[in-house]
C-alpha positions, 0 to 999 in steps of 0.5 A: 395807802392814800398820802392825802386828805381828799376823800377823808370824813369826820363823821362816826369819830369820837365826838371832841365834846366826849374827849373833853369830858374825859379830860375832866374826870382824868385831871386828878390822875393822869398827868398833862404831859410835856409837850417839847422841841427837841433841838437834836431831831430838828437839826438832823431832820431840819424840821420843828420836831416836838415830843409828846412826852407819854413816858412821864406819866405815873404809870410810864405811858398813855394808858391809863387815860384809857382805863381810868376813863372807862372803870370811872363810867361803870355804874357802882354795881358793876365797880363792886363786880370788879373788873378783868384785862388782858395786856402785855404791860402799859394796859395793865398798869393804868388797869391796876392803878384804877382799880386802887385809886377806886379801891376796885377788885381789879384780876390782870392776865399778862403773857408769861413772856411780859418783861418782869419790870412790867409785871413788877409795876403792875403789882406795885401800882395795884397792891392788894386790889390786883391779881396778876395772872402770867398765861400764854405766849402773847396778848391775844393768849391772854386776852382768850383767858381774860374773856374767860373769866369774865364770863364765869364771874361776871366781871367787866372786862376793860378792854385794852384799845376796842372800846369807846371809853378807852377811845375817848380817854386815849383822845386826851393825847391828841387834846393837849397836843392841840393845846399846847402846840403854838404853831399849826402841826403838819404832821403827828406820829403816833405808834399802833399796836390795837389802834386805840391811841391812833384812834383816840388822839386822831379823832380829836386832831382831825376834827379840831386841826383837819389838815394835820396828817396822821402818820400811824408807826408799826412793828414791821413783824407786827403790821396788822393795822396796815394790813387790815386797812390795805385788805377792808377788813380785820386781819387776824394775823397768823404770827406776829414778831413780839419783840415790840411788845407795847405794839405787838397784836395779832389783830386790832379792834373792830372800832379802832379799825373803823376810825383808823380807816378814816383818820390815818393817812399813812402807815410806816412798818419798822424793822425791829433792829431800827427800833433799837438804833433809835432805843440807844440814840434817844438814850445817848442823847437825850438820856430818855429810856423809852420801850420798843413801842414808845419809840417808834413815833421817832424811828419812823422819821428817816422814812420820812425825812424827805416830806417833813423838811421845814414841818412842824411835826410831833412825835408822841412817845408813848410809854418808857416801861423797858426791863434794863436786862434786855438791852444787850438784846437791843444793842445787838439787835441794832448793831446787826440791823446796822450792819456793823455785826456779823456772825461767821462759821469759819473752818480753821485748818486744826493746826497750831497757830492758825488762829492767830493767824486769822487775828493778826493777818485778818482783822484791823486793829478795830475789828472786835471779836465779841463770840467764839465757839470752837471745839477741836475734832483731831480726825478732821483736817478742819473744824468749823467756829462760830466767830461773832465780829463787830465792826466800826463800819461798813466799810471795814466789813467790806475789807475784812471779807475781802482779806478772808477771801484772799487769804483762802479762808473758807467761811460762811455768814450767818447773818443772811440766812435768818434760820440758821442764824437764829437756831445757832447764835 
C-alpha cells in the first residue's frame, strides 16, 4: 500500500462540521478521554508515544460515540418503534446505553461465542430497555438475524460501522486527539474491524492535519480491509479467526471502505500471538487491562519501529472489555508466539525410570513441564506421551532439542503442525 500522501484526496470524507455537531450531541453522555504520553513505550521506541484511552469510556470502548449519535438523530416516530443491532460486544453496549438514556426499546443480536463479560455488560447498561439474543458463531451470523428482525418488525437497524451517523460519532475520537495534542502528529495507529473508527477519525484528521499518516491495524486472521483495498472491491472473506473478536469481521462496510481508501496510508496485520503478548505487557507495565482489539495499535509499533523513531505517535486504545477467563488462553498464545512454549509427542521406552531419565538428564533447572498425558501400553516397546514444556528463552529450547537428539529420544514437535496441534492440544 502506498505510504505517501501524494494522491490522497479529502473529498467525499465525513465533513468536519458534521463531526463537530456529533461532538455537541455526545457531550452529556460520552467521556472526553485523555491523550496520555506513555513513558515506557516512548523509551522503547525512541519516540513520543501517546495513548488515546477509549478504554476509559463508561462502556469501556469508543462504540458509544457512533451508537448514540445515530440513535439520537432518529425521528420521534422511529424511536418509538425501537431499534435493533448486531454486535460482537462493544457496539452492543453502546446501543444498550443509548437505549436506556433515551428510553428506547432495543433488541441486540450477539454471536454465541461472545465472552460472557460482554453479554453481562450489555444487559447491565440496557436494563429493561434491551433484549439480548445470542445466535450464530460470528458477527456475520448475528448480523443476518438482526436484518431479518428489522424487516419483520419494521424497526431501525443500528449498523456497527457502515452508517454515516455512526461514522460521524466515531470521528469525534479524531477531533479530541487533535484538540488535546500539543505537538504536530506524525502517525496515528487505529484498529480496524468494520472500519467505522478509522473512517470517522481519519476523515477529521486528514482534513485538519493532512500530513499525519493514518496507519490501520487489523488482525492477521481477519484482514478484510487490507484485502478489499488491495483488490479494489469489498471482499467478503471465506473464513476468519475470531480470537480478536472486536475486530474480526468477514466484510467491512461499503461506506467505510471508500473512505479508508482515501485516508489510510498503510495497514499492518498482527498475529494473534503478538496481540496476546501486548495485552500481558501492557498489564504488567501499566496496569491497563485491554481486550485483544484494544491493543492492536500498540502491537503494530514493533512492525513500524524504524519509521516512528523520533516521531510523535498516537495509538488508539479502542476498548477494554476483556473476559478474565480468557487470560490463560492469552498467556498460552503469547508463549507460543514468543517461542517460549513447545508441545511434543515423545515416545518413551516402556520401562521403569524412563520418565525420570528425561526429567533429570534432558530438562534444565529452568525448563518447566506444563502438560503431560501418557497411557502405558503393555504390548508395545514405546509409549507416546503428549508433553508441554515452557522454557525461559529461545536458547533454552535449542539446548533442549540438542539433548534429546544426543540421547536418541524419539519426539515430534507439534507447534509447526497446525492441524495436528489444534486437534491434540
